C-alpha positions in Angstrom: 24.1 74.3 -36.4 22.6 76.3 -33.5 23.9 73.5 -31.0 26.7 73.7 -28.2 29.2 71.2 -27.8 28.1 70.0 -24.7 24.6 69.3 -25.9 26.1 67.4 -29.1 28.1 65.1 -26.7 25.0 64.4 -24.6 23.2 63.1 -27.9 26.3 61.5 -29.0 26.1 59.3 -25.5 22.4 58.9 -25.7 22.8 57.2 -29.0 25.7 54.9 -27.8 23.6 54.0 -25.1 21.0 52.7 -27.4 23.1 50.9 -29.4 24.6 49.4 -26.5 21.4 48.3 -25.1 20.4 47.0 -28.5 23.5 45.1 -28.7 23.0 43.7 -25.4 19.5 42.5 -26.0 20.5 40.8 -29.2 23.4 39.1 -27.4 21.0 37.9 -24.9 18.7 36.6 -27.5 21.4 34.9 -29.4 22.6 33.4 -26.0 18.9 32.3 -25.3 18.7 30.4 -28.6 22.0 28.8 -28.3 21.1 27.3 -24.8 17.6 26.4 -26.3 19.2 24.6 -29.1 21.8 22.8 -26.7 19.0 21.4 -24.4 17.2 19.9 -27.6 20.2 18.1 -28.4 20.7 16.6 -24.9 18.5 13.4 -24.1 15.1 14.9 -22.9 15.1 12.7 -19.5 17.7 10.5 -17.3 17.9 7.1 -17.7 16.1 6.5 -14.3 12.9 8.3 -15.5 9.8 6.1 -15.6 9.5 7.2 -19.4 13.1 6.0 -20.1 12.4 2.8 -18.3 9.2 2.2 -20.4 11.2 3.0 -23.4 13.6 0.3 -22.5 10.9 -2.2 -21.9 9.5 -1.4 -25.4 12.7 -1.8 -27.1 13.2 -4.9 -25.3 10.1 -6.4 -26.4 10.4 -5.2 -30.0 14.0 -6.3 -30.5 14.2 -9.2 -28.1 17.3 -7.7 -26.4 18.2 -7.3 -22.7 18.2 -3.6 -21.8 20.7 -4.6 -18.6 19.0 -2.0 -16.6 17.9 -4.1 -13.9 21.2 -5.9 -13.1 23.0 -2.6 -13.5 20.7 -1.1 -10.3 21.1 -4.3 -8.4 25.1 -4.2 -8.9 24.7 -0.4 -7.8 22.9 -1.6 -4.5 25.7 -3.8 -3.7 28.0 -0.9 -3.5 28.6 1.4 -0.9 25.8 4.1 -1.1 24.1 6.7 1.4 20.7 6.3 2.5 19.1 8.7 -0.4 20.8 6.6 -3.2 19.8 3.4 -2.0 16.4 4.6 -1.7 16.4 5.9 -5.3 17.9 2.6 -6.6 15.3 0.6 -4.8 12.5 2.7 -6.2 14.0 2.2 -9.8 14.5 -1.6 -9.2 10.8 -1.6 -8.2 9.6 0.0 -11.6 11.9 -2.4 -13.6 10.5 -5.3 -12.1 7.2 -4.4 -13.2 8.1 -3.1 -16.5 11.1 -5.7 -17.8 9.4 -9.1 -16.8 12.0 -11.3 -18.6 15.0 -9.4 -16.9 13.1 -9.6 -13.3 12.7 -13.3 -14.0 16.3 -13.9 -14.6 17.1 -12.4 -11.2 18.2 -15.0 -8.4 17.4 -15.6 -5.0 20.6 -13.8 -4.0 19.3 -10.6 -5.6 16.2 -11.1 -3.5 18.2 -11.6 -0.4 20.1 -8.4 -1.5 17.0 -6.3 -1.5 15.6 -8.1 1.7 18.9 -6.9 3.6 17.9 -3.2 3.1 14.9 -4.0 5.6 17.8 -3.6 8.1 18.7 -0.2 7.1 18.1 2.6 9.8 16.3 5.1 7.4 12.7 4.4 7.0 12.6 5.5 3.5 15.2 2.8 2.4 13.0 0.2 4.4 9.7 1.3 2.4 11.4 1.2 -1.1 12.9 -2.0 -0.1 9.2 -3.4 0.8 8.0 -2.0 -2.5 10.8 -3.5 -4.5 9.9 -7.1 -2.7 6.0 -6.8 -3.6 7.1 -6.3 -7.2 9.3 -9.5 -7.0 6.6 -11.3 -5.3 4.7 -11.2 -8.6 7.1 -13.9 -10.0 6.3 -17.0 -8.6 9.9 -18.6 -8.1 10.7 -15.8 -5.7 7.7 -16.3 -3.3 9.3 -18.5 -0.9 12.3 -16.7 -0.5 10.5 -13.7 0.0 8.4 -15.3 2.7 11.4 -15.8 4.7 11.4 -12.0 5.4 7.5 -12.1 6.5 8.7 -12.0 10.3 10.8 -9.1 9.7 7.9 -7.3 8.0 5.5 -7.9 10.7 8.2 -6.6 13.2 8.7 -3.4 11.2 4.8 -2.6 10.9 4.4 -3.2 14.4 7.3 -1.3 16.0 7.4 1.6 13.6 4.7 4.1 13.5 4.9 5.4 9.9 1.9 5.0 7.7 3.9 4.8 4.5 5.5 1.8 5.8 2.5 0.3 7.2 1.0 0.4 3.6 4.3 -1.0 2.0 4.4 -3.8 4.4 1.0 -4.8 4.5 0.8 -4.8 0.7 3.5 -7.0 0.6 2.1 -9.5 3.1 -1.3 -9.4 1.4 0.3 -10.7 -1.7 2.1 -13.8 -0.1 0.8 -17.0 1.4 1.8 -16.5 5.1 3.3 -19.8 6.4 2.3 -21.4 9.8 5.4 -20.7 11.4 4.7 -16.9 11.2 1.4 -17.4 13.4 3.3 -16.8 16.7 4.5 -13.7 15.4 1.0 -12.7 13.9 -0.3 -13.4 17.7 2.1 -10.8 18.9 1.4 -8.2 16.5 -2.2 -8.4 16.4 -2.9 -5.6 18.6 -0.6 -3.3 16.3 -2.9 -4.6 13.3 -6.0 -3.4 15.3 -4.4 0.1 15.6 -3.5 0.5 12.0 -7.0 -0.8 11.2 -8.5 1.9 13.4 -6.3 4.7 12.2 -7.3 7.5 10.3 -5.3 6.7 7.1 -7.9 4.8 4.8 -5.0 3.3 2.4 -3.3 1.7 5.6 -6.6 0.7 7.1 -8.0 -1.2 3.9 -4.5 -3.0 3.6 -4.9 -4.0 7.5 -8.5 -5.3 7.2 -7.5 -7.4 4.1 -4.9 -8.9 6.1 -7.1 -9.3 9.1 -9.9 -11.0 6.7 -7.2 -13.5 5.6 -6.0 -14.3 9.1 -9.7 -14.5 10.4 -10.1 -17.8 8.2 -7.1 -19.5 10.4 -8.8 -21.5 13.1 -5.8 -21.2 15.4 -6.0 -17.4 15.0 -9.6 -16.6 15.3 -9.8 -16.4 19.0 -6.7 -13.9 19.0 -8.3 -11.7 16.6 -11.7 -11.5 18.5 -10.1 -11.0 21.7 -8.2 -8.0 20.7 -9.0 -4.7 22.4 -10.9 -2.1 20.2 -11.8 1.5 20.5 -15.0 2.3 22.3 -16.2 4.0 19.0 -15.2 1.0 16.9 -18.5 0.6 15.3 -18.2 4.1 13.7 -16.1 2.4 11.0 -19.7 0.7 9.8 -21.1 4.3 9.4 -22.3 5.0 5.8 -20.3 8.1 5.8 -17.4 5.9 5.7 -15.4 5.6 2.2 -17.1 2.5 0.4 -13.7 0.9 0.0 -13.2 1.0 3.5 -17.0 -0.1 4.4 -16.7 -3.0 2.1 -13.5 -4.2 3.6 -14.6 -4.0 7.3 -17.9 -5.8 6.3 -16.0 -8.9 4.7 -13.9 -8.9 7.9 -17.2 -8.9 9.9 -18.7 -11.7 7.8 -15.2 -13.8 8.0 -15.5 -13.3 11.7 -19.1 -14.4 12.0 -18.7 -17.4 9.8 -15.5 -18.2 12.0 -17.2 -18.4 15.2 -20.2 -20.3 13.9 -18.3 -23.3 12.9 -19.1 -26.3 15.2 -15.8 -26.8 16.6 -15.3 -23.2 17.8 -18.9 -23.1 19.2 -18.0 -26.2 21.1 -15.6 -24.2 23.1 -16.6 -21.6 25.9 -14.6 -18.6 25.1 -14.0 -15.9 27.5 -13.5 -12.4 25.9 -12.3 -9.2 27.2 -15.2 -6.4 28.0 -13.4 -4.0 25.2 -12.7 -6.9 23.0 -13.6 -7.0 18.9 -16.0 -9.7 19.8 -17.9 -7.7 22.2 -18.1 -4.9 20.1 -19.6 -7.2 17.1 -21.5 -9.9 18.6 -21.8 -8.9 22.4 -25.0 -8.6 24.0 -24.8 -4.8 24.0 -23.5 -4.5 20.6 -25.3 -2.2 18.1 -23.9 -3.7 14.8 -27.4 -4.6 13.7 -28.6 -1.0 13.4 -25.4 -0.3 11.4 -26.0 -3.3 9.2 -29.6 -2.5 8.6 -28.4 1.3 7.6 -25.7 -0.1 5.0 -28.3 -2.2 3.4 -29.8 0.9 1.7 -26.3 2.3 0.9 -25.6 3.8 -2.5 -23.0 1.4 -3.3 -24.4 -1.9 -4.5 -21.1 -3.8 -3.4 -21.7 -2.4 0.3 -25.3 -3.4 0.2 -24.5 -6.7 -0.8 -21.7 -7.4 1.9 -23.8 -6.0 4.4 -26.8 -8.4 3.8 -24.1 -11.4 3.5 -23.1 -10.2 7.3 -26.8 -10.3 8.5 -27.1 -13.6 6.8 -23.9 -15.1 8.7 -25.3 -13.8 11.7 -28.7 -15.3 11.8 -27.4 -18.6 10.4 -24.8 -20.8 12.3 -22.3 -22.2 9.5 -23.7 -26.0 9.8 -27.2 -25.0 9.2 -26.0 -22.5 6.5 -24.2 -25.6 4.7 -27.5 -27.4 4.9 -29.4 -24.6 3.5 -32.3 -25.0 5.9 -34.3 -22.3 7.6 -32.6 -20.6 10.7 -33.9 -20.5 14.3 -30.8 -19.3 16.2 -30.8 -19.4 20.2 -29.4 -15.6 20.0 -30.6 -13.2 17.1 -29.1 -10.0 16.6 -32.4 -8.6 14.8 -35.9 -8.1 16.0 -38.6 -10.0 14.8 -39.7 -8.7 11.4 -36.5 -6.8 10.8 
């Protein structure tokens, strides 16, 4: 044999180790296959996932059955939940309202009140998700009047909490609703906050604020309050061609609404007094450089920006009563030099 006993024992131990390693690797592989097979046997997604909600909607449409998902979520919201759970439930309710139209239409005004009550929660995420859910429900006509009742609360939230996501959610909801006249006093109080959001650095919130302000500028009793609001000294930078086209378009629409509003006969019949740093002075004052900004935007790469800039120029040159007669305009105060 020629080998000593210790040498034989060492080789035997080495072979046992190899067998052990192979056996262990094999066991791990079998365990992996078993786990993988087990995973495949489970539902691929939880019932709260967007894909599963979509599948429920397709199933309902195909077979005419009520999935019960939306009702289950609303019932869960009535139970005592922590802030995270409330936020997730409201988020799922929003998805269901968009995807399960029949089930959403079958809801009641009590359900709207339940969601609206979540606006009083302390957690901002819960407030945001409640606003999103109300926005989803506002697409159903029969719920709009009930949702309007929360308008004052929504205005209070966006004017007292500086949270961009909350601003966007609240403004999107307000922009999807016809605001009743009884909300106007509250709108006057929150006008400075709306101006601040409009001049913030978050484009989505700015666009939503501008859409609301453009709507409000068409209300005769709110026009002066808007024009007399204080703005930043660099406000006209919002008209620079380097701004995102979506923002430029909205600020130009806003300027057109304001110009049209101040040119109507009954508004011009009153001698209004504006603050030195007011929106009116920034846009229409003697020292305003708005004309230069508008002329630069006439050659903007985006066609809708060009067109809207031209509309603002026309509204500045022609008082509203003259425009309606479609006659030539010779205004007493022109914002453009002769030939421009």
